[in-house]
C-alpha positions as CSV (number, residue, x, y, z in Angstrom):
1,M,102.4,87.2,62.5
2,T,105.1,89.9,62.4
3,D,106.5,91.5,65.6
4,A,104.6,94.7,64.7
5,D,101.3,92.8,64.5
6,F,102.1,91.0,67.7
7,I,103.0,94.2,69.6
8,A,99.9,96.0,68.3
9,N,97.6,93.3,70.0
10,A,95.6,94.4,73.0
11,I,97.9,94.7,76.0
12,A,96.2,94.8,79.4
13,F,97.1,98.0,81.4
14,M,98.7,99.8,78.4
15,H,97.2,102.8,76.8
16,P,96.0,101.9,73.2
17,D,97.9,104.7,71.6
18,D,101.2,103.3,73.1
19,R,100.8,99.8,71.6
20,G,103.5,99.0,69.1
21,Q,105.4,102.4,69.5
22,L,109.1,102.9,69.8
23,F,108.5,105.7,72.3
24,V,105.9,105.7,75.0
25,P,105.0,108.9,77.0
26,S,104.3,106.9,80.2
27,S,104.6,110.0,82.3
28,T,101.2,111.1,80.9
29,R,99.5,107.7,81.6
30,E,97.5,106.7,84.6
31,S,97.9,103.5,86.6
32,M,94.9,101.1,87.0
33,P,94.2,98.5,89.8
34,L,95.4,95.0,88.9
35,V,94.3,91.7,90.4
36,P,96.6,89.0,89.0
37,N,95.3,85.5,88.4
38,Y,97.1,84.2,91.5
39,S,95.4,86.8,93.8
40,L,91.8,86.6,92.8
41,N,90.5,86.9,96.3
42,E,92.5,90.1,96.9
43,D,91.2,93.6,96.1
44,G,93.8,94.9,93.7
45,V,97.2,94.7,95.5
46,D,98.9,96.9,92.9
47,S,98.0,99.7,90.5
48,V,99.9,99.2,87.3
49,K,100.7,100.8,84.0
50,V,102.5,98.9,81.3
51,L,105.4,101.1,80.1
52,M,106.6,98.9,77.1
53,A,105.7,95.5,75.6
54,T,107.5,93.4,73.0
55,P,107.2,89.7,72.1
56,H,109.7,88.8,74.8
57,L,109.4,91.6,77.4
58,I,106.8,93.4,79.5
59,V,107.9,96.5,81.5
60,F,105.5,98.0,84.0
61,E,105.4,100.4,86.9
62,A,103.5,99.2,90.0
63,F,102.3,101.2,93.0
64,R,101.6,99.2,96.2
65,P,100.1,100.8,99.3
66,K,101.6,100.3,102.7
67,G,100.3,97.0,104.2
68,A,99.4,95.3,100.9
69,V,100.7,91.8,100.6
70,D,100.3,89.4,97.6
71,R,100.1,85.6,97.9
72,T,103.2,83.5,97.7
73,H,103.4,82.5,94.0
74,M,105.7,81.7,91.1
75,H,105.6,82.1,87.4
76,V,106.4,79.2,85.0
77,D,106.8,81.3,81.9
78,H,109.0,84.3,82.8
79,H,111.8,85.8,84.8
80,S,111.4,89.1,86.7
81,V,113.8,91.9,87.6
82,A,112.6,94.8,89.6
83,Y,114.0,98.2,90.6
84,Q,112.5,99.7,93.8
85,K,111.8,103.3,92.7
86,M,110.2,104.4,96.0
87,G,109.4,102.9,99.5
88,R,110.3,99.7,101.3
89,V,109.0,96.2,100.9
90,R,109.7,92.9,102.5
91,M,110.5,90.5,99.7
92,M,110.5,86.8,100.0
93,I,112.4,85.0,97.2
94,D,112.7,81.3,97.4
95,S,113.6,80.7,101.1
96,E,115.2,84.0,101.7
97,T,113.7,87.3,103.0
98,Y,115.0,90.7,102.1
99,I,114.1,94.3,103.0
100,V,114.1,96.1,99.7
101,E,114.6,99.9,99.9
102,T,114.5,102.8,97.4
103,G,117.2,102.2,94.8
104,D,117.5,98.5,95.4
105,T,117.1,95.9,92.6
106,Y,116.0,92.3,92.9
107,R,115.0,89.3,90.8
108,H,112.9,86.2,91.0
109,P,113.8,83.7,88.3
110,M,111.2,81.6,86.5
111,G,109.7,78.9,88.8
112,V,110.9,80.5,92.0
113,K,108.4,81.3,94.7
114,H,108.2,84.9,95.8
115,Q,106.0,87.3,97.7
116,H,105.9,91.1,98.3
117,E,104.7,93.0,101.4
118,A,104.7,96.8,101.3
119,L,106.2,98.2,104.5
120,Q,105.6,101.7,103.1
121,D,103.8,103.0,100.0
122,S,106.0,101.8,97.2
123,I,106.7,101.9,93.5
124,R,108.7,99.4,91.5
125,I,109.6,99.2,87.9
126,E,109.5,95.5,86.9
127,F,110.8,93.8,83.8
128,K,109.3,90.5,82.9
129,S,111.3,88.4,80.4
130,Y,109.6,85.6,78.5
131,P,112.2,83.4,77.0
132,A,109.7,81.4,74.8
133,G,108.0,84.6,73.6
134,N,104.3,85.2,73.7
135,A,104.8,87.9,76.3
136,I,101.7,89.8,75.5
137,E,99.4,86.8,75.6
138,S,101.0,85.5,78.8
139,W,100.8,88.9,80.4
140,N,97.1,89.3,79.5
141,A,96.4,85.8,80.9
142,L,98.3,86.6,84.1
143,V,96.6,89.9,84.8
144,G,93.1,89.2,83.4
145,G,93.2,90.4,79.8
146,A,89.7,91.9,80.1
147,H,91.2,94.9,82.1
148,K,92.7,96.9,79.2
149,A,93.7,100.5,79.2
150,E,91.4,102.6,77.1
């Protein structure tokens, strides 16, 4: 499978017209509620839109309303780096807790426990790096591949 074929695969929370493109007009796309596989008993902690996907990288924007908390979890197949675009969150990474404010950046490496709690309505831009590849299949499995942007 070529990179172009791989990227053109269905990507959960990405508009079909944006799949495989070099430029994505994300400003015109809507977010959708997401319930990741580690939060199945929660009612959509984040609303997400995938901004870009490649075989090794998923970039998305996530809105989290004030008071929303995800479960403590970790990922065994990717690293994450996030930029806090708006709002404040309490971020637990490993055994440390941080107050993340607009303009701050944080990361949680592969295999490190973490948790987000929105202290205000917040938006983050998150980059997930999959060293072994298979980013799209891994992302779809993480977020429930049946929830695809149409």
